[in-house]
C-alpha positions in Angstrom: -176.6 -79.0 -191.8 -180.1 -78.9 -190.7 -182.8 -76.3 -191.5 -185.3 -74.9 -189.1 -187.5 -78.1 -189.4 -184.6 -80.3 -188.4 -184.2 -81.7 -191.9 -180.9 -82.1 -193.7 -180.0 -79.1 -195.9 -177.6 -79.0 -198.8 -174.4 -77.0 -198.4 -174.4 -73.6 -199.9 -173.9 -73.8 -203.7 -174.6 -77.5 -203.9 -177.2 -78.6 -206.5 -180.6 -79.3 -205.0 -181.9 -82.9 -205.0 -185.1 -83.2 -207.0 -188.2 -83.6 -204.9 -189.0 -87.2 -204.2 -185.7 -88.6 -205.5 -184.5 -89.7 -202.0 -187.8 -91.4 -201.3 -187.7 -93.2 -204.7 -184.2 -94.4 -204.2 -185.0 -95.6 -200.7 -188.1 -97.4 -202.0 -186.0 -99.2 -204.6 -183.5 -100.4 -202.0 -186.2 -101.7 -199.8 -188.0 -103.5 -202.7 -186.7 -106.9 -201.7 -189.3 -109.6 -202.2 -189.3 -113.3 -201.7 -189.9 -114.3 -205.3 -188.4 -117.8 -205.0 -185.1 -116.8 -206.6 -181.7 -118.1 -205.3 -179.6 -115.5 -207.2 -179.5 -112.4 -209.4 -177.7 -111.7 -212.6 -174.9 -109.2 -212.6 -173.8 -106.5 -215.1 -171.3 -107.8 -217.7 -167.7 -107.0 -217.3 -165.5 -106.0 -220.3 -164.0 -109.5 -220.4 -167.4 -111.3 -220.3 -167.8 -114.4 -222.4 -170.5 -114.6 -224.9 -173.1 -117.3 -223.9 -172.3 -117.0 -220.1 -173.8 -114.8 -217.4 -172.4 -114.0 -213.9 -174.8 -114.4 -211.0 -174.5 -113.4 -207.3 -176.0 -115.5 -204.6 -177.1 -114.4 -201.1 -175.0 -116.0 -198.4 -178.0 -117.9 -197.0 -178.6 -119.6 -200.4 -175.1 -120.5 -201.6 -175.6 -124.2 -200.5 -178.7 -124.4 -202.7 -176.7 -123.7 -205.9 -174.3 -126.6 -206.5 -172.0 -126.9 -209.5 -173.8 -128.2 -212.7 -177.2 -127.1 -211.2 -179.8 -126.1 -213.8 -181.4 -122.7 -213.5 -184.1 -120.5 -215.1 -183.6 -116.8 -215.5 -186.6 -114.5 -215.9 -185.1 -111.4 -217.6 -186.7 -108.3 -216.1 -188.4 -105.7 -218.4 -188.2 -107.7 -221.6 -190.1 -110.8 -220.3 -187.7 -113.3 -221.8 -187.0 -116.6 -220.0 -183.6 -118.3 -220.3 -182.3 -121.6 -219.0 -178.7 -122.4 -218.1 -176.3 -124.5 -216.1 -173.8 -123.6 -213.4 -170.4 -124.2 -215.0 -168.1 -122.4 -212.5 -168.6 -121.9 -208.8 -170.3 -121.0 -206.7 -167.4 -119.0 -205.2 -167.5 -117.0 -201.9 -166.8 -113.3 -202.2 -166.7 -110.7 -199.3 -169.2 -107.9 -199.4 -167.7 -104.5 -200.3 -164.1 -105.9 -200.2 -161.7 -107.4 -202.7 -161.1 -111.1 -201.9 -157.4 -110.2 -201.5 -158.0 -107.1 -199.4 -155.1 -106.6 -196.9 -157.3 -106.8 -193.9 -158.5 -110.3 -195.1 -155.1 -111.5 -195.9 -153.6 -110.2 -192.7 -156.5 -111.7 -190.7 -156.1 -115.2 -192.3 -152.3 -115.1 -192.1 -152.3 -114.3 -188.3 -155.1 -116.8 -187.6 -157.4 -114.1 -186.2 -161.1 -114.3 -186.4 -162.5 -111.8 -188.9 -165.4 -113.0 -191.0 -167.0 -110.2 -193.0 -170.4 -110.6 -194.6 -170.1 -112.4 -197.9 -172.1 -113.6 -200.9 -171.7 -116.3 -203.6 -170.7 -115.8 -207.3 -171.2 -118.3 -210.1 -171.0 -118.5 -213.9 -174.0 -119.7 -215.9 -173.8 -121.2 -219.4 -176.9 -120.2 -221.3 -178.4 -123.3 -222.8 -181.4 -121.7 -224.5 -184.3 -119.4 -224.4 -187.9 -120.6 -223.9 -190.3 -120.0 -226.7 -193.6 -121.3 -228.1 -191.5 -123.7 -230.2 -189.7 -125.0 -227.1 -186.0 -124.3 -226.2 -184.3 -122.2 -228.9 -180.7 -120.9 -229.1 -180.3 -117.7 -227.0 -180.0 -114.6 -229.3 -179.9 -112.1 -226.4 -178.8 -112.0 -222.8 -180.7 -111.7 -219.6 -181.0 -108.2 -218.1 -178.9 -107.3 -215.0 -180.5 -108.0 -211.7 -182.9 -110.6 -213.2 -184.0 -113.4 -210.7 -182.4 -116.8 -211.0 -184.4 -119.9 -209.9 -183.4 -123.5 -209.6 -185.2 -125.9 -211.9 -187.0 -128.8 -210.2 -186.2 -132.5 -210.9 -189.0 -132.9 -213.5 -188.2 -129.7 -215.3 -184.4 -130.4 -215.2 -184.9 -133.9 -216.6 -187.1 -132.5 -219.4 -184.6 -129.8 -220.2 -181.7 -132.3 -220.4 -183.9 -134.7 -222.4 -182.8 -137.3 -219.8 -185.5 -139.8 -220.6 -185.6 -143.4 -221.7 -185.4 -147.0 -220.6 -181.6 -147.1 -219.9 -180.5 -145.4 -216.6 -176.9 -144.6 -216.1 -177.1 -142.9 -212.7 -178.0 -139.6 -211.0 -177.0 -136.0 -212.0 -174.2 -134.9 -209.7 -175.4 -132.0 -207.6 -179.1 -132.7 -208.4 -179.5 -136.3 -207.1 -183.2 -136.2 -207.8 -182.6 -136.2 -211.5 -182.1 -139.6 -213.1 -179.7 -139.6 -216.1 -181.3 -141.8 -218.8 -181.4 -142.4 -222.5 -183.7 -144.3 -224.8 -183.2 -147.4 -227.0 -183.4 -145.7 -230.4 -181.2 -145.5 -233.4 -180.2 -141.9 -232.8 -178.6 -142.8 -229.4 -177.3 -146.3 -228.7 -176.4 -147.8 -232.1 -174.4 -144.6 -232.5 -171.5 -146.2 -230.8 -170.2 -145.5 -227.2 -166.8 -145.0 -225.7 -166.2 -145.7 -222.0 -162.8 -144.4 -221.0 -160.9 -143.9 -217.8 -157.9 -145.0 -215.7 -157.9 -148.2 -213.6 -160.0 -147.9 -210.6 -162.2 -145.1 -212.1 -165.3 -147.3 -212.3 -165.4 -148.4 -216.0 -166.3 -152.0 -215.1 -169.1 -150.9 -212.8 -170.5 -148.7 -215.6 -170.3 -151.6 -218.1 -172.0 -154.1 -215.9 -174.7 -151.7 -214.9 -175.3 -150.8 -218.5 -175.5 -154.4 -219.5 -178.1 -155.0 -216.8 -180.2 -152.0 -218.0 -179.9 -153.1 -221.7 -181.1 -156.6 -220.8 -184.2 -155.1 -219.1 -184.8 -153.1 -222.2 -184.8 -156.3 -224.3 -181.5 -155.8 -226.1 -179.1 -158.7 -226.8 -175.6 -158.1 -225.4 -172.3 -159.7 -226.3 -169.3 -158.9 -224.1 -165.7 -159.6 -225.2 -164.1 -160.1 -221.8 -160.3 -160.2 -222.0 -159.9 -160.4 -218.2 -162.8 -162.7 -217.2 -164.3 -159.8 -215.1 -167.9 -160.3 -216.2 -168.0 -164.1 -216.1 -169.9 -164.0 -212.8 -172.5 -161.4 -213.6 -175.2 -164.1 -213.3 -174.7 -163.8 -209.5 -175.6 -160.9 -207.2 -172.7 -158.7 -206.1 -171.1 -159.8 -202.9 -169.0 -156.7 -202.5 -169.8 -154.9 -199.3 -169.2 -151.4 -200.6 -171.3 -152.0 -203.7 -174.2 -153.5 -201.7 -174.1 -150.4 -199.4 -174.1 -148.1 -202.4 -177.0 -150.0 -203.9 -179.0 -149.7 -200.6 -178.4 -145.9 -200.6 -180.1 -145.6 -203.9 -182.9 -147.9 -203.2 -181.5 -150.7 -205.5 -181.0 -154.3 -204.7 -178.2 -156.8 -205.5 -179.2 -159.1 -208.3 -177.5 -161.3 -210.8 -178.4 -161.1 -214.5 -180.7 -163.8 -216.0 -180.2 -165.6 -219.3 -176.4 -165.3 -219.4 -174.2 -167.6 -221.6 -170.4 -168.1 -221.2 -168.3 -168.9 -224.2 -164.6 -169.7 -224.1 -162.1 -170.9 -226.7 -161.4 -174.5 -227.3 -158.3 -175.7 -225.4 -158.6 -172.9 -222.8 -160.2 -172.6 -219.4 -163.1 -170.5 -218.3 -162.4 -167.8 -215.7 -165.6 -168.9 -213.9 -165.9 -172.7 -214.2 -169.0 -172.6 -212.0 -171.1 -170.6 -214.6 -174.3 -172.7 -215.2 -174.2 -172.3 -219.0 -170.8 -172.5 -220.6 -169.7 -173.7 -224.0 -166.4 -174.1 -225.8 -166.2 -172.6 -229.2 -163.7 -172.7 -232.1 -162.7 -170.2 -234.7 -163.4 -171.0 -238.4 -160.5 -170.1 -240.6 -163.0 -169.8 -243.6 -164.8 -166.9 -241.8 -161.8 -164.6 -241.9 -160.7 -162.5 -244.8 -157.3 -163.7 -246.0 -156.2 -160.0 -246.0 -157.1 -159.6 -242.3 -155.3 -162.9 -241.5 -152.2 -161.8 -243.3 -152.2 -158.6 -241.2 -152.9 -160.3 -237.9 -150.0 -162.8 -238.6 -147.6 -159.8 -238.9 -146.0 -161.2 -242.1 -143.1 -159.6 -243.9 -143.6 -158.6 -247.5 -141.9 -161.8 -248.7 -143.9 -164.0 -246.3 -147.2 -162.2 -247.3 -146.4 -162.8 -251.0 -146.0 -166.5 -250.3 -149.1 -166.5 -248.1 -151.3 -165.4 -250.9 -149.7 -167.8 -253.4 -150.5 -170.6 -251.0 -154.0 -169.3 -250.4 -154.7 -169.1 -254.1 -153.3 -172.5 -254.7 -155.4 -173.9 -251.8 -158.5 -172.5 -253.4 -157.6 -174.1 -256.8 -157.2 -177.5 -255.0 -160.5 -177.2 -253.2 -162.2 -176.4 -256.5 -160.4 -179.2 -258.3 -161.4 -181.9 -255.9 -164.9 -180.6 -255.3 -164.6 -179.6 -251.7 -165.9 -176.1 -252.6 -167.8 -175.3 -254.7 -169.8 -178.5 -255.2 -173.1 -177.9 -256.9 -175.0 -175.0 -258.4 -175.8 -173.2 -255.1 -172.1 -173.2 -254.1 -171.1 -172.1 -257.6 -173.3 -169.0 -257.1 -171.8 -168.4 -253.6 -168.3 -168.7 -255.1 -169.1 -166.0 -257.7 -170.4 -163.6 -255.1 -167.5 -164.1 -252.7 -165.9 -161.0 -251.4 -162.5 -161.9 -249.9 -162.1 -158.5 -248.3 -165.0 -159.5 -246.1 -164.6 -163.2 -245.5 -162.4 -166.2 -246.3 -162.9 -169.0 -248.8 -165.7 -171.3 -247.7 -164.8 -174.7 -246.2 -161.0 -173.9 -246.2 -159.4 -174.7 -242.9 -156.1 -173.6 -241.5 -154.8 -177.1 -241.9 -155.7 -177.1 -245.6 -153.6 -174.0 -246.0 -150.6 -175.5 -244.0 -150.7 -178.7 -246.1 -150.7 -176.7 -249.4 -147.9 -174.3 -248.2 -145.9 -177.3 -247.2 -146.6 -179.1 -250.5 -145.4 -176.0 -252.4 -142.2 -175.9 -250.4 -141.6 -179.6 -251.1 -142.6 -179.8 -254.7 -141.9 -176.4 -256.2 -139.0 -175.1 -254.1 -137.1 -178.2 -252.8 -138.2 -180.4 -255.8 -139.2 -183.4 -253.7 -142.3 -185.5 -253.3 -144.9 -183.6 -251.1 -146.5 -185.4 -248.1 -150.1 -184.4 -247.3 -151.7 -184.6 -243.9 -155.2 -184.0 -245.1 -156.9 -187.3 -246.2 -158.8 -185.6 -249.1 -155.5 -184.3 -250.4 -153.8 -187.7 -250.2 -156.7 -189.4 -251.9 -156.5 -186.9 -254.8 -152.7 -186.5 -254.7 -152.4 -186.3 -258.5 -154.8 -183.5 -258.9 -153.3 -181.6 -255.9 -149.8 -181.9 -257.3 -151.0 -180.7 -260.7 -152.4 -177.5 -259.1 -149.2 -177.0 -257.1 -147.1 -177.3 -260.2 -148.6 -174.1 -261.5 -147.1 -172.1 -258.6 -143.9 -170.2 -259.7 -141.8 -169.5 -256.6 -138.5 -170.0 -254.8 -136.8 -168.8 -251.6 -137.2 -171.7 -249.1 -136.4 -169.5 -246.1 -139.5 -167.3 -246.6 -141.7 -170.4 -247.1 -140.3 -172.0 -243.9 -140.9 -168.7 -242.0 -144.5 -168.6 -243.2 -145.1 -172.2 -242.3 -143.6 -171.5 -238.8 -146.2 -168.7 -238.2 -149.1 -170.8 -239.5 -148.1 -173.8 -237.4 -147.8 -171.5 -234.3 -151.4 -170.5 -234.7 -152.5 -174.1 -235.5 -150.9 -175.4 -232.3 -153.1 -173.1 -230.3 -155.9 -175.4 -231.2 -158.5 -172.7 -231.6 -159.1 -173.1 -235.4 -161.4 -175.7 -237.0 -161.2 -178.0 -234.0 -163.4 -181.2 -234.0 -163.7 -180.9 -230.2 -165.8 -177.7 -230.3 -168.6 -176.1 -232.3 -168.6 -173.0 -234.3 -170.2 -169.9 -232.8 -174.0 -170.0 -233.2 -174.5 -166.3 -233.8 -178.3 -166.5 -234.2 -178.7 -167.8 -230.6 -176.8 -164.7 -229.3 -179.5 -162.4 -230.7 -182.3 -163.5 -228.4 -183.9 -160.5 -226.7 -182.4 -160.0 -223.2 -179.7 -162.5 -223.7 -176.2 -161.7 -222.4 -173.3 -163.6 -223.9 -169.8 -163.3 -222.3 -167.0 -164.3 -224.6 -164.2 -165.2 -222.2 -160.7 -164.6 -223.7 -158.9 -164.3 -220.3 -156.9 -167.5 -220.9 -155.9 -167.0 -224.5 -152.5 -165.5 -223.6 -152.0 -164.4 -227.2 -153.2 -161.0 -228.4 -153.4 -162.0 -232.0 -155.8 -164.8 -231.1 -158.0 -162.2 -229.3 -157.9 -160.0 -232.4 -158.7 -162.9 -234.7 -161.6 -163.8 -232.4 -162.9 -160.2 -232.3 -162.6 -159.9 -236.1 -164.7 -163.1 -236.5 -167.3 -162.1 -233.9 -167.7 -158.7 -235.5 -168.4 -160.1 -239.0 -170.5 -163.1 -237.7 -172.7 -160.9 -235.5 -173.1 -158.3 -238.2 -174.2 -160.9 -240.7 -176.6 -162.5 -238.3 -178.0 -159.2 -237.2 -178.5 -158.2 -240.8 -180.5 -161.3 -241.5 -182.6 -160.9 -238.3 -183.2 -157.2 -239.1 -184.5 -158.0 -242.6 -186.7 -160.7 -241.2 -188.2 -158.4 -238.6 -188.9 -155.7 -241.2 -190.4 -158.3 -243.5 -192.8 -159.5 -240.7 -193.5 -155.9 -239.4 -191.8 -156.7 -236.0 -189.6 -154.4 -234.0 -185.9 -155.5 -234.5 -184.0 -156.7 -231.4 -181.1 -154.2 -230.7 -177.7 -155.8 -230.5 -174.8 -154.3 -228.4 -171.3 -155.6 -228.6 -168.9 -154.5 -225.7 -165.2 -154.6 -226.6 -163.1 -154.5 -223.4 -159.5 -153.4 -223.7 -160.3 -151.8 -227.0 -156.8 -150.3 -227.3 -155.4 -153.7 -227.9 -157.6 -154.2 -230.9 -157.8 -150.7 -232.3 -154.5 -149.1 -231.3 -152.9 -146.6 -233.7 -150.0 -149.0 -234.2 -152.3 -151.9 -235.0 -154.3 -149.9 -237.4 -151.2 -149.0 -239.4 -150.3 -152.7 -239.5 -153.9 -153.8 -240.1 -155.7 -151.3 -242.4 -157.9 -154.0 -243.9 -159.1 -155.2 -240.5 -159.8 -151.6 -239.4 -161.7 -150.9 -242.6 -163.9 -154.0 -241.8 -164.5 -152.6 -238.3 -165.3 -149.1 -239.6 -167.6 -150.6 -242.2 -169.5 -152.7 -239.7 -169.7 -149.7 -237.4 -171.3 -147.5 -240.1 -173.6 -150.2 -241.5 -174.4 -151.8 -238.2 -176.1 -148.7 -236.7 -178.8 -149.0 -239.4 -179.4 -152.6 -238.3 -179.6 -151.8 -234.6 -176.1 -153.1 -234.0 -174.1 -150.8 -231.6 -170.5 -151.1 -230.4 -169.2 -150.1 -226.9 -165.4 -149.5 -226.8 -164.0 -149.7 -223.3 -160.3 -148.8 -222.5 -158.1 -147.6 -219.7 -155.5 -146.4 -222.3 -157.4 -144.0 -224.6 -154.1 -142.4 -225.7 -153.6 -145.5 -227.8 -156.8 -145.1 -229.7 -156.2 -143.4 -233.0 -158.4 -140.6 -234.4 -160.0 -143.0 -236.8 -161.3 -145.1 -233.9 -162.4 -142.0 -231.9 -164.3 -140.9 -235.0 -166.6 -144.0 -234.7 -167.9 -142.9 -231.3 -170.8 -140.6 -230.8 -171.6 -141.0 -227.0 -169.0 -140.9 -224.2 -168.7 -141.9 -220.6 -165.5 -140.4 -219.3 -164.2 -141.6 -215.9 -161.1 -140.2 -214.2 -158.4 -139.4 -216.8 -155.2 -137.8 -215.4 -153.2 -137.4 -218.5 -153.3 -133.8 -219.7 -152.3 -134.8 -223.2 -155.2 -137.3 -223.5 -157.7 -134.8 -222.2 -156.5 -132.2 -224.7 -156.9 -134.7 -227.5 -160.4 -135.8 -226.3 -161.4 -132.1 -226.2 -160.8 -131.9 -229.9 -163.0 -135.0 -230.5 -165.9 -134.4 -228.1 -167.9 -131.2 -228.5 -170.0 -129.3 -226.0 -168.2 -130.2 -222.8 -167.7 -127.1 -220.6 -164.2 -126.2 -219.4 -165.4 -126.7 -215.9 -166.1 -130.4 -216.6 -162.8 -130.9 -218.4 -160.9 -129.4 -215.4 -162.7 -131.8 -213.0 -161.9 -134.9 -215.1 -158.4 -135.6 -213.5 -159.9 -135.6 -210.0 -163.2 -137.5 -210.4 -164.0 -139.9 -207.7 -164.6 -143.6 -208.5 -168.1 -143.9 -209.9 -168.2 -140.3 -211.2 -168.2 -139.7 -214.9 -168.6 -136.9 -217.5 -171.4 -138.2 -219.8 -171.9 -136.9 -223.2 -174.8 -138.8 -224.9 -176.3 -138.2 -228.3 -179.8 -136.8 -227.6 -179.0 -135.1 -224.3 -179.1 -131.3 -224.3 -175.7 -131.0 -222.8 -172.9 -133.2 -221.3 -173.4 -133.9 -217.5 -171.4 -134.9 -214.5 -173.0 -138.1 -213.4 -172.8 -140.3 -210.3 -173.0 -143.7 -212.0 -175.3 -146.3 -210.4 -173.5 -149.2 -208.6 -173.9 -152.5 -210.4 -176.2 -155.1 -208.8 -174.3 -158.0 -210.4 -171.0 -159.6 -209.2 -167.8 -158.5 -210.8 -164.7 -160.7 -210.4 -162.4 -157.7 -210.4 -163.7 -154.4 -209.2 -162.7 -151.4 -211.3 
């Protein structure tokens, strides 16, 4: 209806619109300004999650808001500023229609062209509220229709606390942001887990991390069970890796100052490495309790093992092999056999004594000794053996069989190789690869790892104390354990509680001495909760097993549901990274490694 002036008139009996209301509403609808925002906050629905906010994005700006993007929200009216991250979306929604509206379903089903106007929708996880004290936990929520702006690379890196000498890669969705962390006690010595299926990119992550650690002046030791890192002194020759390096402005390069160690009697995976040395294991360095566990002895065999071990100690004392002199007397008094073995005792010493006990005490015949020192003092040796009260020849023969099996491997106490010189492995920037690819015996690998852990921890403790005494900065030490599930599986921990307690003790004490561990495995389901509890920072490549993901969710806090849901479908080189010190876990595109890997994972 129109009045005499041609204006719209209200129907008879209808309430009159207040003067100026139409103009005010029209002005509000026209108040669209270019304030640099990419989205606006929405009203909360009844099922809204605390700590998250829904935003709507104009069609023209959807591409500017990728998943995991960091945003800033200027709450209207109250003047508060919030920061958050895109954890879901952005999703496309039609304007004024339900996404499953019949007209849209019918159009798509019949392959007809009908594209209504649409907008984007995403879910934001609030990370904090800006204040004079910095970022504080959000106690309120942004008001509806508040502008949402993308954070720039500098602000995003500052917000994530992604700073430091060690670079992992680039933030997925915001490639201008480098994902870094510093070399300090609150981050790296608080041990790291690198998990993922074969082909997910674990080896690339490890090699790149070693390269970065070397640049930062850390000493690195890699227990390499496959020989994969034995050529990292050379630049990568993989075409795909070189192309990926070029895309990021990086260059192929081998690592300097690398040393290759491999067990005596075995072959190196890379015989062309310029600095390689054979090494032996020292039986005296291993706790007898750990050795008994690693040999997988029955109860009867374990009883005889310790009888033989105690008898061997008595013989070594009686014939002055150890202790011999006041200094060694003090060392013997301070000896902790839960941590180490009896000094100067060799595996052949123990075999000779066990064989002597079987001969003299069980089968009642004259023992024959292979060790010259025992033959030369046969009377004293037999006198010590006579004090052993035992029987059951079958158990003694079974024990001797297991001891001989290890002895025949030729890795213990060999004259053809030197002991490991742990102090030389602690030089700043030095990378030592311990090649176990040719051991063909998991128990030898575990014995080697056990000895390395204890030897490195002792050497690092001495080096740390020396640095503190001379007011120097200690050199960080990082030990990478490949195929960690073979060493720390739930089954092995049940069988080897003493060995695990040693590892756990070293992990706890080592952090204070700048000694960090990196556990790498493609079978995280085999790692027990006790092992997961040692880890504080995580790099998670593709994991498809729903049961494993569910278990990791209970161990790793702060990872959004959106990141967990993406874990089974990550591309090679992508990883969910949760590092102590970062504001939140991130999806990261890991840097390609500049060094050569013999096997590409």
